[in-house]
C-alpha positions as CSV (number, residue, x, y, z in Angstrom):
1,M,-12.7,1.9,18.6
2,R,-12.2,0.6,22.1
3,T,-10.2,2.5,24.7
4,V,-7.8,1.3,27.4
5,E,-6.4,3.0,30.5
6,L,-2.9,4.3,30.1
7,G,-1.1,2.7,33.0
8,R,-3.0,3.7,36.2
9,T,-3.4,7.3,35.2
10,G,-7.2,7.1,34.6
11,E,-6.6,8.4,31.1
12,R,-8.4,6.5,28.4
13,V,-6.6,6.2,25.1
14,S,-7.7,4.4,21.9
15,Q,-6.4,0.9,21.8
16,L,-5.0,1.4,18.3
17,A,-2.6,4.4,18.2
18,L,-1.8,6.3,15.0
19,G,1.9,6.9,14.3
20,C,2.5,10.1,12.4
21,M,6.2,9.5,11.7
22,L,6.0,10.0,7.9
23,M,3.4,12.8,7.8
24,G,4.9,15.9,6.2
25,T,7.6,14.0,4.4
26,L,6.8,10.7,2.6
27,T,3.1,11.2,3.3
28,D,2.0,14.4,1.7
29,E,-0.1,17.0,3.6
30,E,-3.4,16.2,2.0
31,S,-3.1,12.5,2.6
32,S,-1.9,13.1,6.2
33,V,-4.9,15.3,7.0
34,T,-7.3,12.8,5.5
35,M,-5.8,10.0,7.5
36,L,-5.9,12.0,10.8
37,N,-9.5,13.0,10.2
38,R,-10.5,9.4,9.4
39,Y,-8.8,8.2,12.5
40,L,-10.7,10.6,14.7
41,E,-14.0,9.8,13.0
42,A,-13.3,6.1,13.7
43,G,-13.0,6.9,17.4
44,G,-9.3,7.2,17.7
45,N,-7.5,9.8,19.9
46,F,-3.9,8.6,20.5
47,L,-1.4,10.3,18.1
48,D,2.3,9.6,18.2
49,T,5.2,11.7,16.8
50,A,8.8,12.8,17.7
51,N,11.1,15.7,17.2
52,C,13.3,13.7,14.8
53,Y,10.5,12.6,12.4
54,A,11.5,12.3,9.7
55,W,15.0,13.6,8.9
56,W,16.1,10.4,7.1
57,T,13.6,10.7,4.3
58,G,15.8,13.1,2.4
59,R,18.9,15.4,2.6
60,D,16.6,18.5,2.9
61,R,14.7,17.1,5.9
62,Q,15.6,18.4,9.3
63,G,13.3,16.5,11.6
64,G,10.2,18.1,13.1
65,E,8.2,17.9,9.8
66,S,5.7,15.6,11.4
67,E,5.2,17.8,14.5
68,S,4.8,20.9,12.2
69,L,2.1,19.2,10.1
70,L,0.2,18.1,13.3
71,G,0.4,21.7,14.5
72,R,-1.2,23.0,11.3
73,W,-3.9,20.3,11.5
74,L,-4.6,21.0,15.2
75,A,-4.8,24.8,14.5
76,R,-7.4,24.3,11.7
77,R,-9.5,21.9,13.9
78,G,-9.3,24.2,16.9
79,R,-10.0,21.2,19.2
80,R,-6.8,20.2,21.0
81,D,-8.6,18.2,23.6
82,D,-9.9,15.7,21.1
83,V,-6.5,14.0,21.0
84,F,-4.1,12.4,23.4
85,L,-0.8,13.7,21.9
86,A,2.6,12.0,22.4
87,T,5.9,13.2,21.2
88,K,9.5,12.3,22.0
89,G,13.0,13.8,22.5
90,S,16.6,12.6,22.6
91,A,16.9,10.8,19.2
92,Q,17.5,13.8,16.9
93,V,20.8,13.4,15.1
94,T,23.4,16.1,15.6
95,N,25.4,15.8,12.4
96,R,23.0,15.3,9.5
97,D,25.5,16.6,7.0
98,E,28.1,14.1,8.0
99,V,25.5,11.3,8.1
100,W,24.5,12.0,4.5
101,A,27.9,13.0,3.1
102,G,28.4,11.4,-0.3
103,R,25.6,8.9,0.2
104,D,22.2,8.2,-1.3
105,E,21.1,6.8,2.1
106,P,22.1,8.0,5.5
107,D,24.8,6.2,7.5
108,W,22.7,4.7,10.3
109,D,25.6,3.4,12.3
110,L,27.0,7.0,12.4
111,A,23.6,8.4,13.1
112,R,23.0,6.1,16.1
113,R,26.4,7.2,17.6
114,N,25.5,10.9,17.2
115,F,22.1,11.5,18.7
116,E,21.2,14.5,20.9
117,G,20.7,12.4,24.1
118,A,18.7,13.0,27.2
119,G,20.7,15.6,29.0
120,A,18.7,18.2,31.0
121,A,19.4,21.2,28.8
122,T,18.7,19.1,25.7
123,L,15.3,17.9,26.9
124,R,14.3,21.3,28.1
125,Q,15.1,22.8,24.7
126,A,13.6,19.9,22.8
127,I,10.2,20.1,24.5
128,D,10.0,23.8,23.9
129,D,10.8,23.3,20.2
130,S,8.3,20.5,19.9
131,L,5.5,22.6,21.5
132,R,6.3,25.4,19.2
133,R,6.0,23.2,16.1
134,L,2.9,21.5,17.5
135,G,1.3,24.8,18.3
136,T,0.2,23.7,21.8
137,D,1.1,24.5,25.4
138,Y,1.5,20.9,26.4
139,V,1.7,17.3,25.2
140,D,-0.1,14.5,27.0
141,L,2.9,12.1,26.9
142,Y,6.6,12.9,26.5
143,Y,9.0,10.0,25.8
144,V,12.7,9.7,26.1
145,H,13.0,8.3,22.6
146,V,16.3,6.5,22.9
147,D,17.6,5.5,26.3
148,D,20.8,7.5,26.8
149,L,23.4,5.5,28.8
150,A,25.9,8.4,28.7
151,T,23.7,10.8,30.8
152,P,23.0,10.0,34.5
153,L,19.4,8.9,34.9
154,E,19.0,11.4,37.8
155,E,19.7,14.3,35.4
156,T,17.2,13.0,32.9
157,L,14.5,12.3,35.4
158,E,14.9,15.6,37.3
159,A,14.6,17.5,33.9
160,L,11.5,15.5,33.0
161,A,10.0,16.3,36.5
162,G,10.6,20.0,35.7
163,I,8.9,19.6,32.4
164,V,5.8,18.0,34.0
165,A,5.8,20.6,36.8
166,A,5.8,23.4,34.3
167,G,2.7,21.9,32.6
168,K,4.5,21.2,29.3
169,A,3.9,17.4,29.6
170,R,1.3,15.6,31.6
171,Y,3.0,12.2,31.7
172,I,6.3,10.7,30.7
173,G,7.3,7.5,29.0
174,W,10.5,5.7,27.8
175,S,11.3,4.0,24.5
176,N,14.0,1.6,23.2
177,V,14.9,0.7,26.8
178,S,16.1,-2.5,28.4
179,T,14.2,-4.0,31.4
180,W,17.0,-3.5,33.9
181,R,17.1,0.2,33.0
182,L,13.4,0.5,33.2
183,E,13.5,-0.9,36.8
184,R,16.3,1.6,37.7
185,I,14.3,4.5,36.3
186,R,11.3,3.5,38.4
187,Q,13.4,3.1,41.5
188,L,14.9,6.6,41.1
189,A,11.5,8.1,40.4
190,D,10.1,6.5,43.6
191,R,13.1,7.6,45.7
192,Y,13.1,11.2,44.7
193,G,9.3,11.7,44.1
194,W,9.8,12.3,40.4
195,P,7.1,11.3,37.8
196,A,7.6,7.7,36.7
197,P,7.0,6.4,33.2
198,V,3.4,5.4,32.4
199,A,4.1,4.0,29.0
200,V,7.0,2.1,27.4
201,Q,7.2,2.1,23.6
202,Q,9.0,-0.8,22.1
203,Q,9.0,-2.9,19.0
204,H,6.6,-5.8,19.5
205,S,4.8,-8.1,17.2
206,Y,3.6,-11.7,16.9
207,L,7.0,-13.1,16.0
208,R,9.5,-13.6,18.8
209,P,13.2,-12.7,18.6
210,R,15.3,-15.7,18.2
211,P,17.3,-17.1,21.2
212,G,20.4,-15.1,21.9
213,V,19.2,-11.8,20.4
214,Q,19.7,-8.9,22.7
215,H,18.0,-5.8,21.4
216,N,17.0,-2.9,23.7
217,S,14.2,-1.9,21.2
218,I,12.5,-5.3,21.0
219,V,10.3,-6.8,23.7
220,D,11.5,-10.2,24.9
221,G,10.0,-12.7,27.3
222,A,11.6,-11.1,30.3
223,Q,10.3,-7.7,29.5
224,L,6.8,-9.1,28.9
225,D,7.0,-10.7,32.4
226,Y,8.1,-7.4,33.9
227,L,5.1,-5.6,32.3
228,R,2.7,-8.2,33.6
229,Q,3.9,-7.5,37.1
230,H,3.7,-3.7,36.7
231,D,0.4,-2.7,35.3
232,D,1.1,1.0,35.9
233,L,3.1,0.7,32.6
234,T,1.3,0.3,29.3
235,L,3.2,-1.2,26.3
236,V,2.8,0.8,23.2
237,A,3.9,-1.6,20.4
238,Y,5.6,0.0,17.4
239,S,6.2,-1.8,14.1
240,P,3.5,-4.3,15.0
241,I,3.3,-5.7,11.5
242,L,7.1,-5.4,10.9
243,K,6.9,-3.3,7.7
244,G,4.0,-5.5,6.4
245,I,6.1,-8.7,6.0
246,Y,3.4,-11.0,7.2
247,D,1.4,-10.6,4.0
248,D,4.3,-11.2,1.6
249,P,6.7,-14.1,1.9
250,A,8.8,-12.6,-0.9
251,K,9.2,-9.4,1.1
252,R,10.4,-11.4,4.1
253,E,13.3,-12.8,2.2
254,G,16.3,-10.7,3.1
255,H,14.4,-7.9,4.6
256,Y,16.4,-6.2,7.4
257,V,13.4,-6.2,9.8
258,M,13.5,-10.1,9.8
259,E,17.1,-10.3,11.0
260,P,16.3,-10.6,14.8
261,Y,13.5,-13.2,14.1
262,T,14.8,-15.7,11.6
263,G,14.7,-19.3,12.7
264,A,12.4,-22.3,13.3
265,D,10.2,-20.5,15.8
266,T,9.4,-17.9,13.3
267,E,8.5,-20.4,10.6
268,A,6.3,-22.3,13.0
269,R,4.4,-19.2,14.1
270,L,4.0,-17.9,10.5
271,A,2.4,-21.3,9.6
272,V,-0.2,-21.1,12.3
273,L,-0.8,-17.4,11.7
274,T,-1.5,-18.1,8.0
275,E,-3.9,-20.9,8.9
276,V,-5.9,-18.8,11.4
277,A,-6.0,-15.8,9.0
278,A,-7.6,-18.0,6.4
279,E,-10.2,-19.2,8.9
280,V,-11.1,-15.7,9.9
281,G,-11.0,-14.3,6.4
282,V,-8.4,-11.6,7.0
283,T,-4.9,-11.0,5.9
284,P,-2.0,-12.1,8.2
285,N,-1.1,-8.4,8.8
286,Q,-4.7,-7.8,10.0
287,L,-4.6,-10.9,12.2
288,V,-1.4,-9.8,13.9
289,L,-3.0,-6.4,14.8
290,A,-6.2,-8.2,16.0
291,W,-4.1,-10.6,18.1
292,L,-2.3,-7.7,19.8
293,L,-5.6,-6.0,20.4
294,H,-6.9,-9.2,22.2
295,Q,-3.9,-9.2,24.6
296,Q,-4.8,-8.3,28.2
297,D,-1.8,-9.4,30.2
298,P,-0.1,-7.1,29.6
299,T,-2.4,-4.6,27.9
300,I,-0.9,-3.7,24.5
301,V,-1.6,-0.6,22.4
302,P,-0.5,-1.4,18.8
303,L,1.0,1.7,17.1
304,I,0.4,1.7,13.3
305,G,2.5,3.9,11.1
306,P,0.9,3.9,7.6
307,R,2.6,5.8,4.8
308,T,-0.4,5.7,2.5
309,L,-4.2,5.9,2.9
310,E,-4.4,2.4,1.5
311,Q,-2.2,1.1,4.3
312,Y,-4.3,2.9,6.8
313,D,-7.5,1.5,5.4
314,A,-6.0,-2.0,5.4
315,A,-5.2,-1.8,9.1
316,L,-8.6,-0.7,10.4
317,P,-10.5,-3.9,9.8
318,A,-8.4,-5.5,12.6
319,L,-10.6,-3.6,15.1
320,D,-13.6,-5.8,14.2
321,V,-11.8,-9.2,14.2
322,K,-13.1,-11.5,16.9
323,L,-10.9,-14.5,17.7
324,T,-12.2,-17.5,19.5
325,E,-10.5,-19.0,22.6
326,D,-9.3,-21.9,20.5
327,Q,-7.7,-19.6,17.9
328,L,-6.1,-17.4,20.5
329,A,-4.7,-20.6,22.2
330,R,-3.3,-21.9,18.9
331,L,-1.6,-18.6,18.1
332,A,-0.2,-18.4,21.6
333,A,1.1,-22.0,21.6
334,A,2.7,-21.8,18.1
335,G,6.4,-22.1,17.9
336,A,9.4,-24.3,17.8
């Protein structure tokens, strides 16, 4: 597995990151441990979790199950330095009982209005709780999980600077953030000498959001341009295969993940993607991962989040896919 530099930190992380969101809940402990071990054996080192993973998988879930499982696994291995460990704070819901009340599925609109936020006291408590569950003194990368417009950025950044100064996190990142906010964050960090983000974690895939879509979590053309101009930021691309919709036209019909993408541009890109996948002899899902791994401007770290060992095994062949200049050009030019 190849590695890339994280921003300009000098840290080398595996170019394919492993998302641990469902470990300890929908992915049982045995399967989770097998997946983690296989990932390290394949040369991977970049693990991603969060303090809220994964409360929404059942009424009895609190969030933190993923971190706790990783803590047990790390304790058994006894080799903390083998991994570059990222976790997040600010997105834990504060009223799970109300969000679930009388429902078979959580009320996501309510949950999104009631998250813990990025206040100083909240982040200081969240990192301590995460470290306790993870069984470690520090994380390598600590993200603000959901950009919090209700808290002054100065308060959040000063708290994060304290977390870094205390040795509880080595670097900081931001997720689900608009470009103008990212620029403001960087300006404030520069002004006050606080640590600036070295990674931005956003939803990014081969499909492009349709014109007019404004979504803080999805990379658009303007954000890509911004990242090209600022190579001290690495794009960590979550949901790179959009819940696996590329392999299954029937799954795409009516799937909520497709809502920001529907339109002629998507249809044109899917047609070329299917053509090239057949030429290369891989699935469309695998080709999307391979295409992302080929991107160098900006550098992209796809973050896979398999629920099963089969899904994990299906993603790994993307590491060995070699695309020609002609195929890369066709994939880049596709669209309406």
